[in-house]
C-alpha positions in Angstrom: -19.0 -19.5 -39.8 -18.1 -16.0 -38.7 -14.9 -14.8 -40.4 -12.8 -12.0 -38.9 -9.7 -10.3 -40.4 -7.2 -9.1 -37.9 -4.4 -6.5 -38.4 -1.6 -8.7 -37.1 1.9 -7.6 -36.0 2.8 -10.8 -34.1 3.3 -8.9 -30.8 1.6 -9.4 -27.5 -1.7 -7.5 -28.2 -2.5 -8.9 -31.6 -1.5 -12.5 -30.6 -3.7 -12.5 -27.6 -6.5 -11.1 -29.8 -6.9 -14.4 -31.7 -8.2 -16.6 -29.0 -10.1 -13.7 -27.5 -12.0 -13.3 -30.8 -13.0 -16.9 -30.7 -13.9 -17.0 -26.9 -15.7 -13.7 -26.6 -16.9 -12.7 -30.0 -17.9 -16.0 -31.7 -15.3 -15.6 -34.5 -14.5 -19.2 -35.4 -12.4 -18.3 -38.4 -9.6 -15.8 -37.8 -7.5 -14.5 -40.7 -4.4 -12.6 -39.8 -2.8 -9.9 -42.1 0.8 -8.7 -41.6 1.7 -5.7 -43.7 5.4 -5.3 -44.3 6.2 -1.5 -44.1 9.8 -2.1 -43.3 9.9 -4.2 -40.2 12.9 -6.5 -39.7 12.6 -9.6 -41.8 12.9 -11.7 -38.6 9.8 -10.0 -37.2 7.8 -10.8 -40.3 9.0 -14.4 -40.2 8.1 -14.7 -36.5 4.6 -13.3 -37.2 4.1 -15.8 -40.0 5.2 -18.8 -37.8 3.0 -17.7 -34.9 0.0 -17.0 -37.1 0.3 -20.5 -38.6 -0.2 -21.9 -35.2 -3.0 -19.8 -33.8 -5.0 -18.5 -36.8 -6.9 -20.3 -39.6 -5.2 -18.3 -42.5 -2.5 -15.7 -42.8 -1.4 -13.1 -45.3 1.9 -11.2 -45.5 1.7 -8.2 -47.8 4.9 -6.4 -48.9 3.9 -2.7 -49.0 7.4 -1.1 -48.5 7.6 0.6 -51.9 4.0 1.8 -51.6 4.6 3.1 -48.1 7.7 5.1 -49.2 6.3 6.4 -52.4 2.7 7.3 -51.3 3.2 8.1 -47.6 6.8 8.9 -46.7 7.7 11.0 -49.7 4.6 13.3 -49.2 5.6 13.4 -45.5 9.1 14.7 -46.5 7.6 17.3 -48.8 5.4 18.5 -45.9 8.2 18.4 -43.3 5.9 16.1 -41.4 6.3 16.3 -37.6 3.9 16.6 -34.6 5.0 18.4 -31.5 8.6 17.5 -32.3 7.7 13.9 -33.1 8.8 12.6 -36.5 5.6 11.1 -37.8 6.3 7.4 -38.2 3.8 5.0 -36.6 0.9 7.3 -37.5 1.7 7.6 -41.2 1.8 3.8 -41.6 -1.5 2.9 -39.9 -3.9 4.0 -42.7 -1.9 2.0 -45.3 -2.0 -1.1 -43.0 -5.7 -0.7 -42.4 -6.4 -0.4 -46.1 -4.5 -3.6 -46.9 -6.5 -5.4 -44.1 -9.7 -4.1 -45.6 -8.7 -5.4 -49.1 -8.2 -8.9 -47.6 -11.5 -8.7 -45.7 -13.3 -8.0 -49.0 -11.4 -10.8 -50.8 -12.3 -13.3 -48.0 -15.9 -12.1 -47.7 -15.3 -11.6 -43.9 -17.9 -10.5 -41.4 -15.7 -8.3 -39.2 -12.4 -6.4 -38.9 -10.3 -6.4 -35.8 -7.3 -4.7 -34.3 -5.3 -4.9 -31.1 -5.3 -1.3 -30.1 -6.1 0.0 -26.6 -8.7 2.5 -25.8 -6.1 5.0 -24.6 -4.0 5.4 -27.7 -4.1 7.0 -31.1 -3.9 3.8 -33.2 -7.6 2.8 -32.6 -8.6 6.1 -34.4 -6.2 5.5 -37.3 -7.3 2.0 -37.9 -11.0 2.6 -37.4 -11.3 5.7 -39.6 -10.5 3.2 -42.5 -12.3 0.2 -41.1 -15.5 2.1 -40.5 -15.6 3.2 -44.1 -16.9 -0.4 -44.8 -20.1 -2.0 -43.6 -18.2 -4.6 -41.6 -18.3 -4.9 -37.8 -15.2 -3.6 -36.0 -13.9 -5.5 -33.0 -11.3 -4.1 -30.6 -10.8 -6.7 -27.8 -8.1 -4.8 -25.8 -10.4 -1.7 -25.6 -13.7 -3.6 -25.2 -12.4 -5.8 -22.4 -10.4 -3.0 -20.7 -7.3 -5.2 -20.7 -3.8 -4.5 -19.2 -0.5 -5.8 -20.6 0.1 -7.7 -17.4 -3.2 -9.6 -17.8 -2.4 -10.2 -21.5 1.0 -11.7 -20.6 -0.6 -14.1 -18.1 -3.3 -15.0 -20.6 -0.7 -15.6 -23.3 1.2 -17.9 -20.9 -1.9 -19.9 -20.1 -2.7 -20.4 -23.8 0.8 -21.3 -24.8 1.3 -18.2 -27.0 5.0 -17.2 -27.2 5.5 -13.4 -26.7 8.7 -11.4 -26.2 7.2 -9.1 -23.5 7.9 -9.9 -19.9 7.0 -8.3 -16.6 10.5 -6.9 -16.2 10.6 -5.8 -19.9 7.1 -5.1 -21.0 8.1 -2.9 -23.9 5.7 -2.4 -26.7 7.7 -1.8 -29.9 6.4 -0.7 -33.2 8.7 -0.5 -36.2 8.6 0.4 -39.8 11.2 1.7 -42.3 10.8 5.3 -41.1 10.5 5.0 -37.4 10.8 2.8 -34.3 8.7 3.5 -31.2 9.3 2.0 -27.8 6.8 2.4 -24.9 5.3 0.5 -22.0 6.3 -0.3 -18.4 8.4 2.3 -16.6 9.0 4.0 -20.0 5.6 5.6 -19.4 7.0 7.5 -16.4 8.2 11.0 -17.3 11.0 11.0 -14.8 12.3 7.5 -15.6 15.6 7.3 -17.5 15.3 4.8 -20.3 17.8 1.9 -20.3 20.2 1.8 -23.2 18.9 -1.6 -24.1 15.6 -0.3 -25.5 17.5 1.3 -28.5 18.3 -0.9 -31.5 18.6 1.5 -34.4 20.9 4.0 -32.8 24.1 3.7 -30.8 24.7 5.8 -27.7 26.1 9.1 -28.9 29.0 8.7 -26.5 30.0 5.6 -28.3 29.6 7.0 -31.8 32.6 7.3 -34.2 34.3 10.4 -35.6 32.3 12.8 -37.8 31.1 11.8 -41.2 29.9 14.1 -44.0 27.1 13.0 -46.3 25.6 14.6 -49.4 21.8 14.1 -50.1 20.3 14.9 -53.5 16.7 16.0 -54.0 14.5 16.3 -57.1 11.1 18.0 -56.7 11.2 17.6 -52.9 12.0 13.9 -53.0 15.4 12.4 -52.0 17.0 10.6 -54.9 20.7 10.2 -54.2 23.2 9.7 -51.4 26.8 10.8 -51.9 26.2 11.2 -55.6 24.8 7.7 -56.1 21.2 7.5 -57.4 19.1 5.4 -55.1 15.4 4.4 -54.9 13.4 5.4 -51.9 13.5 2.1 -49.9 17.2 1.4 -50.1 18.1 5.1 -49.6 16.1 5.2 -46.3 17.5 1.9 -45.2 21.1 3.1 -45.8 20.5 6.4 -44.0 19.1 4.5 -41.0 22.4 2.5 -40.9 24.6 5.6 -41.3 22.7 7.8 -39.0 22.1 5.1 -36.4 25.9 4.4 -36.3 26.4 8.1 -35.3 23.6 8.1 -32.7 21.4 10.4 -34.8 17.7 10.3 -34.5 16.5 9.7 -30.9 13.5 11.4 -29.5 12.3 11.3 -25.9 9.2 13.5 -25.4 5.9 14.2 -23.7 3.3 13.9 -26.4 -0.3 15.0 -26.5 -2.4 12.2 -27.9 -5.6 12.9 -29.9 -7.8 11.8 -26.9 -6.2 14.5 -24.7 -3.9 12.3 -22.7 -0.3 13.2 -22.3 2.1 10.3 -22.9 5.8 9.8 -22.5 7.2 8.4 -25.8 10.6 7.2 -27.1 11.4 7.0 -30.8 14.3 6.2 -33.1 14.4 7.7 -36.6 17.9 8.3 -38.0 17.0 8.5 -41.7 13.9 10.6 -41.0 15.9 13.1 -38.9 18.5 13.5 -41.7 16.1 13.7 -44.6 13.7 16.1 -42.9 16.5 18.5 -41.8 18.0 18.4 -45.3 14.7 19.0 -47.1 13.7 21.9 -44.9 17.1 23.5 -45.4 16.9 23.2 -49.2 13.4 24.8 -49.1 14.9 27.8 -47.4 17.2 28.3 -50.3 14.6 28.0 -53.1 11.3 29.2 -51.7 10.3 32.8 -51.2 9.8 34.2 -47.7 6.0 34.3 -48.2 6.0 30.8 -49.5 7.9 29.6 -46.5 5.7 31.5 -44.1 2.5 30.1 -45.6 3.9 26.6 -46.1 4.7 26.3 -42.4 1.0 26.7 -41.7 0.1 24.1 -44.3 2.8 21.8 -43.0 1.5 22.0 -39.5 -2.1 21.3 -40.7 -0.9 18.4 -42.8 1.0 16.9 -39.9 -2.1 17.2 -37.6 -4.2 15.3 -40.1 -1.5 12.7 -40.6 -1.1 12.2 -36.9 -4.8 11.5 -36.5 -4.7 9.1 -39.5 -7.1 11.4 -41.5 -5.3 10.8 -44.9 -8.7 10.4 -46.6 -10.0 13.8 -45.4 -10.5 16.0 -48.5 -8.4 18.8 -46.9 -5.4 16.4 -46.8 -5.5 16.1 -50.6 -6.0 19.9 -50.9 -2.9 20.5 -48.8 -0.9 18.0 -50.9 -1.8 19.8 -54.0 -0.4 23.1 -52.7 2.7 21.3 -51.3 3.4 19.6 -54.6 3.3 22.9 -56.4 6.0 24.3 -54.0 8.2 21.3 -54.5 8.7 21.9 -58.2 11.8 23.9 -57.4 13.0 21.9 -54.4 15.8 20.3 -56.3 19.5 20.3 -55.3 21.8 18.9 -52.8 22.5 19.3 -49.1 25.7 18.3 -47.2 25.4 17.3 -43.6 27.9 16.4 -40.9 26.9 13.6 -38.5 28.7 13.6 -35.1 27.9 12.1 -31.7 24.1 12.2 -32.0 23.9 15.4 -34.0 23.1 16.1 -37.6 24.2 19.5 -38.8 23.7 21.2 -42.2 27.1 22.5 -43.5 26.3 23.3 -47.2 23.5 23.4 -49.8 23.1 24.0 -53.5 20.3 24.3 -56.0 19.8 25.6 -59.6 16.7 27.3 -58.3 18.4 29.0 -55.3 17.2 32.6 -54.6 20.5 33.5 -53.1 22.8 35.9 -55.0 26.3 36.3 -53.8 26.7 39.5 -55.9 23.6 41.2 -54.4 24.2 40.0 -50.8 28.0 40.7 -50.6 29.2 43.7 -48.6 31.9 44.0 -51.2 29.5 44.5 -54.1 28.1 47.8 -55.4 25.5 46.2 -57.7 22.9 47.5 -55.2 23.3 51.1 -54.1 23.1 50.9 -50.3 21.8 54.5 -50.1 18.5 53.3 -51.8 17.7 51.6 -48.5 17.4 54.9 -46.6 13.9 55.5 -47.8 12.8 52.1 -46.7 14.3 52.8 -43.2 12.3 56.0 -42.9 9.0 54.2 -43.2 10.0 51.0 -41.3 8.3 51.0 -37.9 6.5 54.3 -38.8 3.3 53.6 -36.9 5.2 52.3 -33.8 7.1 55.5 -33.6 3.9 57.5 -33.9 2.3 55.4 -31.1 5.3 55.8 -28.8 5.1 59.6 -29.1 1.5 59.7 -27.8 0.6 60.6 -24.3 -1.9 58.1 -23.0 
């Protein structure tokens, strides 16, 4: 008996995988694993019901707290984004893959499988974890060069219920931090997405009047909302509701995938937008100019590794060590105004702030302004010398 463990979302790709694993790969015992990283409860339940009909065994693993603590909080500290994309799907994949591997070891499986295509990034993020084992790795969508239209027809013939249709072939991936929507005409750069694809955010035109919120941070991690202490999962869930109600957190972009392909992507991420803006603003208050300059380089490198799923790369741990050191002073609060799709910083405060109203005020004489004259004489000195030359 050949056992295979499949990373299972319950969507079109992974549902079609199960019969394909039996028909084309000789896997007569399929174990499905759904990892809960903040998907809707209804989606988890549907995956369980579907798996009960088409697989031999199913596991649902609640990893929400671990996802927030070990993946989202480090992301916030690193201001994680890639080409303007708030890292969401990418940061969840390594955790999902690791949970699938744990089940494979427990079940003494012969192979690991995923439903990723050969054109996207997720195959890399899953397989960098899967290939750390000695198990075979199976990717039916990629191996058989399948299209979503073929998959929908195949699912219909095999009596597999799927939400995707030819008129709405959307591929949706959701976790507590981000929701991605792609597929069909959404892939076309000049196609205007219909409002129906959005579920977390209202249209900014229909958003209510402005709302001010106050977010508290300790050591770079969000810990409170409007003065109320909150754990990570409920805080993010609440900010998704608040931000989404104001139309905050939509991204429509052309993204450079790891393989080199450009892709049009749509995302929703209200809480992520709010928390990342607030965190970065608080850093500006408490970190020195040189710390901010160097950390921006570190943040970009961290984000590149996270986007590729390389969270086990030694450099990733090295960068986190530096970032954690900088976060020792990122404590305080940030007030934001949410209005018609926009999130705007309106105030911030920290016991470690490097701002001095006395030293900065034009009405203060604590600093003798004349002392700056000597600095001015040398500022741009070499450029002035160059401009006097006759070349």
